[in-house]
Phi, psi and omega in degrees: 000321179295320180298315180296320180297315180291326178295318177296321180296316180295319179298319178296317178295320180296318179295315181297315181295319179295317178300318178300317181293318182290331176298333177275313190287318187297306181297323180290323177299321178294317179297316180297321178298319179294317178300317179296318182299320183268009174075017183287337176293324176298323179297315178298320179300321178296321179292334181275350182305313178298326179296322179299322179297325180297324181264016174078024181246154177294150185301328183294342177291345176300322179292324179296312182292322178298318179297319179297315183292322184273320181256264180199178183296319182298319177298320179295322181292328175297315178297316180299317181296320178298319179293323183290346177290334184240356180227156177246133182235151178277163177299323179299313181298315181294323179295317178298312178301314182300317181293322177294321178294318182300324181279318184237097175210160178049042186296319181304317182281310186290326177291324178291323176297316178298321178296318179295328179284340176132001181258138181302139181299316183300321183293313183300312182296310181298313183301314184288316181293315180297314180295323177299317179295315180297318178299314179297320179295317179299315180295320180299316180296316181296311183295318182287322181295318184258004178063039184269148171054042182271357177285159182293141180283156177238125180275121181267339182212142178233136178288152177289134182267109184234154173230079189293150173288170180299319180296315179297322179295316180297315179296322178296319178295319179298319177298319179297319182292322177296318179296321178300315179299316182295320180293315178298317177301315179297319179295316180294319176297315181299315179294324178296317179296313180298323179293317183293329181264004174088003182291323181300315180297319179294319179295317179300315181293323180294319183270357185306314180299314182291324178291322177298323177297326179272005176086013183244157175273171182293341179295340182274352187303305184300318182289322178298321179294315180298315181296315183289329182269317186260326179144156183291328181300315181286315177297319179295321179298319179288327176295320177303315180296314182289324180296321179295326181273001177066020177289323180258140175284170179298321179287327174302312181297312183298310182288325178298313181290325177296319176299315179293327177306318185273328188216087178225164182049051185296336183278295185296309185295321179297316179298322178298317181289324175295326182292336179265006173105007178286157180272139179295336178300322180275308190284342179243298183291311181298319180297318179295315179295318179298319179299315180299314181298312182294321179296321177299314179297315181298317180296317179297320180292311184290334177291340178266003178259136180298154180302321180297313180289325178299312181290333181284319189257339188246332178238156188236032175211000000 
């Protein structure tokens, strides 16, 4: 009876969390589709061309990054693959582009999720775009100064280039939403099992020192792990749930999401970037080190801000 009761509770939580997530994703997906249809993403890409030059990249990469920020990584990779058919790029250039994409992509959806969880929209968008640019600039300086990764990149995998009809797009979105529900249900079940057998408490205590260093309490450990490994959408969805139940403090939410902003979906996204010829030194090791440095700076800055101003400008609940 207890098992059935807990299963019903988890199912109810999964439905509630998924509905919250879909309320964000569905309208924004429609808006992004309209922007893409009318070519506005290309306009954004043109404006980003000068920025690409600052970080040592060709201007056409502005369209790749714009596509990543407005749509998603897969859309950006389609654009990149089309460009690579007629141009040759170095491993350094592809690594810089990949790292910028990893930090700043799918902003309309992921920034809205962070806002729903309690972080100001302006901060998430500015933080991710600014950090992506700084990360790209740092890598550009390092690679050019020491002459690293100047050989031509090799693409190991290419995305399928499709132009789906409206019906196909709708069906594809529905499949994605069903998959989101199943993943969230699986995550909640998994966390419930780990909690019941005491693994969550052990994990929290083990990670407590490092989380304190990152400005978070031990309660943020499981969600931070989910976000960094599986993705911000799933980690953010669980943060929304925990924030509503007051399990996480405002700073837990803020620092957890800031950490995920810089370093999330380490498995899938990293493999995608390696497949287009980026170096693991940048997309995995460099990204992790950059995240630690930025989090230290962010914590030092916010610790000098009064609680009143912190809650006024950085969190929205």
